[in-house]
C-alpha positions as CSV (number, residue, x, y, z in Angstrom):
1,X,7.4,-4.8,48.2
2,X,10.1,-6.1,45.7
3,X,8.6,-9.3,45.9
4,X,5.2,-8.0,45.1
5,X,6.6,-6.4,42.0
6,X,8.5,-9.5,40.9
7,X,5.7,-11.6,41.3
8,X,3.5,-8.7,39.7
9,X,5.7,-8.8,36.2
10,X,6.1,-12.4,36.3
11,X,2.3,-12.8,35.9
12,X,2.1,-10.1,33.2
13,X,4.8,-12.4,31.2
14,X,2.6,-15.2,31.6
15,X,-0.7,-13.6,30.5
16,X,0.5,-11.6,27.8
17,X,-0.1,-13.7,24.5
18,X,2.5,-15.6,22.6
19,X,3.2,-14.5,19.0
20,X,3.4,-16.5,16.2
21,X,6.8,-17.1,15.1
22,X,7.9,-16.0,11.7
23,X,9.8,-17.5,9.0
24,X,11.0,-17.0,5.9
25,X,10.8,-18.5,2.3
26,X,13.1,-19.3,-0.2
27,X,14.1,-15.2,-1.5
28,X,13.6,-14.7,-5.1
29,X,15.6,-12.3,-6.8
30,X,14.5,-10.1,-10.1
31,X,17.5,-8.7,-12.1
32,X,16.5,-5.1,-14.0
33,X,18.5,-4.9,-16.9
34,X,21.4,-2.3,-16.7
35,X,23.8,-1.2,-14.9
36,X,22.7,0.6,-11.4
37,X,23.0,4.2,-12.4
38,X,21.2,3.8,-15.5
39,X,18.2,2.8,-14.1
40,X,15.5,4.5,-13.1
41,X,12.5,2.8,-11.6
42,X,9.0,3.0,-9.7
43,X,8.5,1.3,-6.3
44,X,7.3,-2.5,-7.5
45,X,4.1,-3.9,-6.4
46,X,3.0,-7.2,-5.5
47,X,0.0,-9.5,-5.6
48,X,-0.4,-13.3,-5.6
49,X,-2.9,-14.9,-7.9
50,X,-4.9,-18.8,-7.1
51,X,-2.0,-20.4,-7.5
52,X,0.0,-19.0,-4.9
53,X,2.5,-17.3,-7.9
54,X,3.7,-13.5,-6.6
55,X,3.1,-10.9,-9.4
56,X,5.6,-7.7,-9.6
57,X,4.9,-4.5,-11.4
58,X,7.2,-1.5,-11.6
59,X,7.7,1.3,-13.8
60,X,10.6,2.4,-16.0
61,X,12.3,5.1,-17.2
62,X,13.3,4.0,-21.2
63,X,14.7,7.2,-23.6
64,X,12.2,10.2,-23.2
65,X,9.2,8.2,-21.8
66,X,8.2,5.8,-18.7
67,X,7.1,2.0,-19.4
68,X,5.3,-0.2,-16.9
69,X,6.0,-4.0,-16.9
70,X,4.8,-6.7,-14.9
71,X,6.8,-10.1,-14.2
72,X,6.3,-13.5,-12.4
73,X,9.9,-13.6,-10.4
74,X,10.8,-17.4,-10.1
75,X,8.9,-18.7,-12.7
76,X,11.1,-20.0,-16.3
77,X,11.1,-18.2,-18.4
78,X,11.6,-15.1,-15.9
79,X,10.3,-12.7,-19.1
80,X,9.1,-9.1,-18.2
81,X,5.4,-7.9,-19.8
82,X,5.0,-4.9,-21.2
83,X,2.2,-3.0,-20.2
84,X,1.3,0.1,-21.4
85,X,0.9,0.6,-25.7
86,X,3.6,2.6,-27.1
87,X,1.4,5.7,-27.9
88,X,0.4,5.7,-24.1
89,X,3.2,6.9,-22.2
90,X,3.4,6.4,-18.0
91,X,3.1,9.5,-16.6
92,X,6.1,9.8,-14.1
93,X,7.7,7.4,-11.9
94,X,6.8,9.3,-8.4
95,X,4.7,5.9,-7.3
96,X,4.5,2.3,-8.2
97,X,1.4,1.3,-10.2
98,X,-1.5,-0.1,-8.4
99,X,-2.4,-4.5,-8.7
100,X,-5.3,-6.6,-7.6
101,X,-6.2,-9.8,-8.8
102,X,-9.7,-10.8,-9.5
103,X,-11.7,-13.7,-8.3
104,X,-11.3,-15.4,-11.8
105,X,-7.7,-14.8,-12.0
106,X,-8.5,-11.6,-13.7
107,X,-4.8,-9.2,-13.2
108,X,-5.1,-5.3,-12.8
109,X,-3.0,-2.9,-12.8
110,X,-3.8,0.9,-12.5
111,X,-1.3,3.7,-13.7
112,X,-1.7,7.4,-15.4
113,X,-1.2,8.4,-18.9
114,X,0.5,11.4,-20.2
115,X,-1.4,13.8,-21.6
116,X,-0.5,16.9,-23.1
117,X,-0.7,20.1,-20.8
118,X,-2.5,23.2,-21.7
119,X,-1.0,26.7,-21.0
120,X,-0.7,27.4,-17.6
121,X,-1.7,23.8,-16.4
122,X,1.3,22.0,-14.0
123,X,0.2,18.7,-14.3
124,X,-1.9,16.6,-16.4
125,X,-2.5,12.9,-16.9
126,X,-5.9,9.5,-17.2
127,X,-5.6,7.3,-14.6
128,X,-6.0,3.8,-17.0
129,X,-7.1,0.5,-15.8
130,X,-5.0,-2.2,-17.9
131,X,-6.7,-5.8,-17.7
132,X,-5.0,-9.2,-18.1
133,X,-7.2,-12.6,-18.5
134,X,-3.9,-14.6,-19.0
135,X,-1.7,-13.9,-15.8
136,X,-0.2,-11.0,-17.2
137,X,1.0,-12.5,-20.3
138,X,-1.2,-9.9,-22.5
139,X,-3.2,-6.8,-21.8
140,X,-6.1,-6.6,-24.0
141,X,-7.9,-3.1,-22.2
142,X,-6.5,0.2,-20.8
143,X,-9.6,1.8,-19.5
144,X,-9.8,5.5,-19.1
145,X,-11.5,5.8,-15.7
146,X,-10.9,9.6,-15.3
147,X,-13.9,12.1,-17.1
148,X,-11.9,14.0,-20.0
149,X,-10.1,17.0,-18.0
150,X,-6.8,18.4,-18.4
151,X,-5.9,18.0,-14.8
152,X,-4.0,15.3,-13.3
153,X,-5.7,11.8,-12.4
154,X,-3.1,9.6,-9.8
155,X,-1.9,8.9,-6.3
156,X,-4.6,5.8,-6.7
157,X,-5.5,3.1,-4.8
158,X,-6.7,-0.1,-6.4
159,X,-9.2,-3.2,-4.9
160,X,-11.5,-5.9,-6.4
161,X,-14.6,-6.9,-4.5
162,X,-15.3,-10.9,-4.2
163,X,-18.2,-10.3,-7.0
164,X,-15.4,-8.8,-9.3
165,X,-16.0,-5.4,-9.5
166,X,-13.0,-3.1,-9.2
167,X,-12.6,0.3,-7.1
168,X,-10.0,2.2,-8.1
169,X,-10.1,5.9,-6.0
170,X,-7.6,9.0,-6.7
171,X,-6.7,12.3,-6.3
172,X,-8.0,15.3,-8.7
173,X,-8.1,18.8,-9.2
174,X,-11.4,19.7,-11.1
175,X,-12.2,22.7,-8.7
176,X,-8.9,24.2,-8.2
177,X,-5.4,23.4,-7.4
178,X,-6.1,24.6,-3.9
179,X,-9.1,21.9,-3.2
180,X,-8.0,18.9,-4.2
181,X,-10.7,15.8,-4.1
182,X,-11.1,12.5,-3.3
183,X,-12.8,10.2,-5.6
184,X,-13.6,6.7,-6.3
185,X,-15.2,4.8,-9.3
186,X,-16.5,1.3,-9.7
187,X,-15.8,-0.4,-12.5
188,X,-17.7,-3.4,-13.8
189,X,-17.7,-6.3,-16.8
190,X,-14.4,-7.5,-15.5
191,X,-12.5,-3.8,-15.8
192,X,-13.7,-2.5,-18.9
193,X,-17.0,-0.5,-18.1
194,X,-16.9,2.5,-15.5
195,X,-20.4,2.3,-13.7
196,X,-20.0,5.2,-11.2
197,X,-18.0,7.4,-9.8
198,X,-18.5,9.0,-6.2
199,X,-17.3,12.0,-4.5
200,X,-15.4,11.0,-1.3
201,X,-14.0,14.1,0.2
202,X,-13.1,18.0,-1.4
203,X,-10.2,18.8,1.1
204,X,-7.6,16.2,0.4
205,X,-3.7,16.1,0.4
206,X,-3.0,16.6,-3.0
207,X,0.2,13.9,-3.3
208,X,-0.4,11.6,-0.5
209,X,-1.6,8.7,-2.0
210,X,-5.1,7.0,-1.4
211,X,-5.4,3.0,-0.3
212,X,-7.9,0.9,-1.2
213,X,-9.1,-2.4,0.9
214,X,-11.8,-4.8,0.4
215,X,-13.1,-7.6,2.8
216,X,-16.1,-10.3,2.7
217,X,-19.4,-9.1,2.4
218,X,-18.7,-5.9,0.3
219,X,-17.1,-4.4,2.6
220,X,-14.5,-1.5,1.0
221,X,-12.2,0.9,3.0
222,X,-10.4,3.9,1.9
223,X,-8.1,5.6,3.6
224,X,-6.4,9.3,2.4
225,X,-4.6,12.5,4.1
226,X,-7.3,15.1,4.4
227,X,-6.7,19.1,5.1
228,X,-8.1,19.9,8.1
229,X,-8.4,23.9,8.9
230,X,-5.1,25.6,9.9
231,X,-3.2,22.9,7.2
232,X,-3.4,20.2,9.8
233,X,-3.2,16.9,7.8
234,X,-4.3,13.6,9.4
235,X,-5.8,10.4,8.1
236,X,-9.3,9.5,7.6
237,X,-10.8,6.4,6.5
238,X,-14.5,5.9,4.8
239,X,-16.4,2.8,4.9
240,X,-18.5,1.1,2.5
241,X,-20.6,-2.1,3.3
242,X,-22.7,-2.4,0.0
243,X,-19.4,-2.9,-2.5
244,X,-18.4,0.0,-3.4
245,X,-22.2,2.0,-3.8
246,X,-22.1,4.0,-0.9
247,X,-19.6,5.2,1.6
248,X,-20.2,6.6,5.4
249,X,-18.4,10.0,6.4
250,X,-14.6,10.1,6.7
251,X,-13.9,9.0,10.0
252,X,-10.7,10.5,12.0
253,X,-8.1,7.8,12.4
254,X,-6.5,9.6,15.4
255,X,-6.1,13.8,16.2
256,X,-2.2,13.7,15.2
257,X,-2.0,17.1,14.6
258,X,0.5,17.4,12.3
259,X,0.7,20.8,10.5
260,X,2.1,21.5,7.6
261,X,1.7,23.9,4.2
262,X,2.9,21.5,2.0
263,X,2.0,17.8,1.0
264,X,4.3,15.3,2.6
265,X,3.8,12.8,-0.2
266,X,3.5,10.1,2.7
267,X,0.1,8.2,3.1
268,X,-0.9,5.0,4.3
269,X,-2.3,1.4,4.3
270,X,-5.4,-0.3,5.4
271,X,-6.9,-3.8,5.5
272,X,-10.2,-5.7,6.5
273,X,-10.2,-9.0,8.1
274,X,-13.0,-11.3,7.5
275,X,-14.8,-10.1,10.7
276,X,-14.9,-6.9,9.6
277,X,-12.2,-5.3,11.8
278,X,-9.9,-2.7,9.9
279,X,-6.6,-2.2,10.4
280,X,-4.9,1.1,9.3
281,X,-0.8,2.3,9.1
282,X,0.3,5.5,8.6
283,X,2.8,8.4,8.4
284,X,3.0,11.3,10.8
285,X,5.3,13.6,12.2
286,X,2.2,15.1,15.1
287,X,2.2,18.0,16.7
288,X,6.3,17.2,18.2
289,X,7.4,17.6,14.6
290,X,8.7,13.9,14.9
291,X,8.7,11.3,11.9
292,X,6.4,8.1,13.2
293,X,4.7,5.3,11.5
294,X,1.5,4.8,13.6
295,X,-1.5,2.0,13.9
296,X,-4.7,1.2,15.1
297,X,-7.6,-1.0,14.2
298,X,-11.2,-0.5,14.7
299,X,-14.2,-3.2,15.2
300,X,-16.5,-1.3,12.9
301,X,-14.6,1.9,10.9
302,X,-16.6,4.2,13.9
303,X,-13.5,4.6,15.9
304,X,-10.4,3.4,15.9
305,X,-8.2,2.1,19.3
306,X,-5.4,4.6,20.4
307,X,-2.4,4.3,18.1
308,X,0.3,2.2,18.4
309,X,3.8,3.2,17.2
310,X,5.4,0.7,15.1
311,X,8.5,2.0,14.0
312,X,11.6,2.7,16.8
313,X,13.6,5.2,14.7
314,X,15.8,7.8,17.1
315,X,18.6,8.4,14.4
316,X,16.4,7.2,11.0
317,X,13.3,7.9,9.2
318,X,10.3,5.6,8.9
319,X,8.4,5.7,5.5
320,X,6.3,3.7,3.2
321,X,4.3,2.0,4.9
322,X,1.9,-1.3,3.7
323,X,0.5,-3.3,4.9
324,X,-1.7,-7.1,4.4
325,X,-4.4,-8.6,6.8
326,X,-5.3,-12.4,6.0
327,X,-8.6,-13.9,6.8
328,X,-8.2,-14.5,10.5
329,X,-7.0,-11.4,11.3
330,X,-3.3,-11.5,11.1
331,X,-1.5,-8.5,9.7
332,X,1.5,-7.9,8.5
333,X,2.9,-4.1,8.6
334,X,6.0,-3.7,6.3
335,X,7.9,-0.4,6.2
336,X,11.3,1.3,4.7
337,X,14.1,2.7,7.8
338,X,16.7,5.0,6.6
339,X,19.8,6.7,7.5
340,X,22.1,9.2,5.5
341,X,23.6,5.7,3.9
342,X,22.0,2.8,5.1
343,X,18.1,1.6,3.9
344,X,16.3,-1.2,5.6
345,X,12.9,-3.1,5.2
346,X,11.5,-3.8,8.3
347,X,8.6,-6.2,9.1
348,X,6.1,-6.5,12.3
349,X,3.3,-8.4,12.6
350,X,-0.2,-8.7,15.1
351,X,-1.6,-12.3,15.4
352,X,-4.5,-11.1,18.3
353,X,-6.3,-8.7,16.3
354,X,-3.8,-5.3,16.9
355,X,-4.0,-5.4,20.3
356,X,-0.3,-6.2,20.1
357,X,2.7,-6.3,17.7
358,X,5.8,-8.6,17.3
359,X,9.5,-7.1,17.9
360,X,11.0,-5.4,14.5
361,X,12.5,-8.0,11.9
362,X,14.9,-6.9,9.6
363,X,14.4,-8.5,5.6
364,X,17.0,-6.5,3.4
365,X,20.6,-7.7,2.8
366,X,21.9,-4.8,1.1
367,X,22.8,-0.8,2.6
368,X,20.2,0.4,0.4
369,X,16.6,-1.1,0.4
370,X,13.7,0.7,-0.3
371,X,10.1,1.0,-1.4
372,X,8.4,-2.8,0.2
373,X,4.9,-3.8,-0.9
374,X,2.8,-6.8,1.0
375,X,0.5,-9.0,-0.3
376,X,-1.7,-11.8,0.8
377,X,-1.0,-15.4,-0.8
378,X,-3.7,-18.0,-1.3
379,X,-1.5,-20.5,0.4
380,X,-1.6,-18.2,3.9
381,X,1.9,-16.7,3.3
382,X,2.2,-13.1,3.0
383,X,4.6,-11.7,0.3
384,X,6.8,-8.6,0.9
385,X,8.7,-6.9,-2.3
386,X,11.3,-4.3,-2.4
387,X,14.0,-2.9,-4.0
388,X,18.0,-3.5,-3.2
389,X,20.9,-1.9,-4.7
390,X,23.4,-4.5,-5.0
391,X,26.7,-2.8,-6.8
392,X,26.6,-2.9,-10.0
393,X,23.1,-3.8,-10.0
394,X,19.3,-3.2,-8.7
395,X,17.3,-6.4,-8.0
396,X,13.6,-6.9,-7.0
397,X,13.3,-9.1,-4.0
398,X,10.5,-11.5,-3.5
399,X,9.9,-12.5,0.1
400,X,7.8,-14.7,1.1
401,X,6.7,-14.7,4.8
402,X,4.7,-17.1,7.3
403,X,3.4,-16.8,10.6
404,X,3.3,-20.5,12.1
405,X,2.2,-21.9,15.5
406,X,2.9,-19.4,18.4
407,X,6.2,-19.4,19.6
408,X,8.5,-18.3,22.6
409,X,8.9,-15.0,21.2
410,X,8.2,-11.6,23.3
411,X,5.2,-9.6,22.3
412,X,6.1,-5.8,22.2
413,X,3.2,-3.3,23.5
414,X,3.6,-0.3,22.3
415,X,3.0,2.6,24.8
């Protein structure tokens, strides 16, 4: 019996797919001026242009106002460009800006500008889309995407379709604070004209950021946290096959059954492979109240696979999950793992359409690293960014990641 068991184990190991080897490219550090205790910044966003150069963006507190910046780390001279006009301060530091690149190299940044709050209104802001046609050296437009309403327009996701249409999806409470909704706008003429606005949901968790993913042949996926009866707050995804002109009904990723009479301020991320396969990763605490990062895929957006748990946390808290997918369906998932003292940036990847995932890789070096993001490069690399506190300064780290040929690396299958 023991012999049969041993043979079965050996056969299962031999049959298991082999993960591609992960190698790290040259790490680039962007130093934020000022001492650590003086620097207040949002998380960083990253995108990679057609030349393979990484562009990062973040919001920084300066005096009484917040300012949006972007930069190209590692390029000489490395100089941050101010994005928002002085008369339009950024609303807050609660999230990173949205960042995307168009098919002709257009650089788009989404952010919320502060606006006066009428009496009795808690939050008010306008959703903006800023555009640069010279790689981020200058920004020539700052389109107001939302209608003129004295409410918050924020927690947005951004994507660009193959034909250059910008898609912005956000949360606002035009129907009352107790009825937040998810909306999506199509923006044409290279980021200068709002063409349409579509309502996706009227029962949205009010502060869990929406995520937008675009793929080949007009595929668009929008992921958000929906509020179900009984204050169940689980993730749903709506899919479009016509470049965001219309969307199917939202599909539940998994019945996590996370019951919470509050907004957890934690969402998820999605991606689409060229074969149309959809990838999603998200934070939940489920019915058991256990923090976890889950990962699932779908061949058509109508039904998702049983989720795999991505983190292996026991004495730590996973958070801030992001993912990116390449044309062959390889995906990289990054997240922040934190204890009371230590915060790390961790990574797992899949090379077989999400059926299996790699072991966990640690990317960060400092005791405190946080707020990761990841993007795909046209060169085939994945680029991960995050902040690190290296006393007495804060740095944004840019780390290229390569998935190479199959290697002798164990594959971990989540239950």
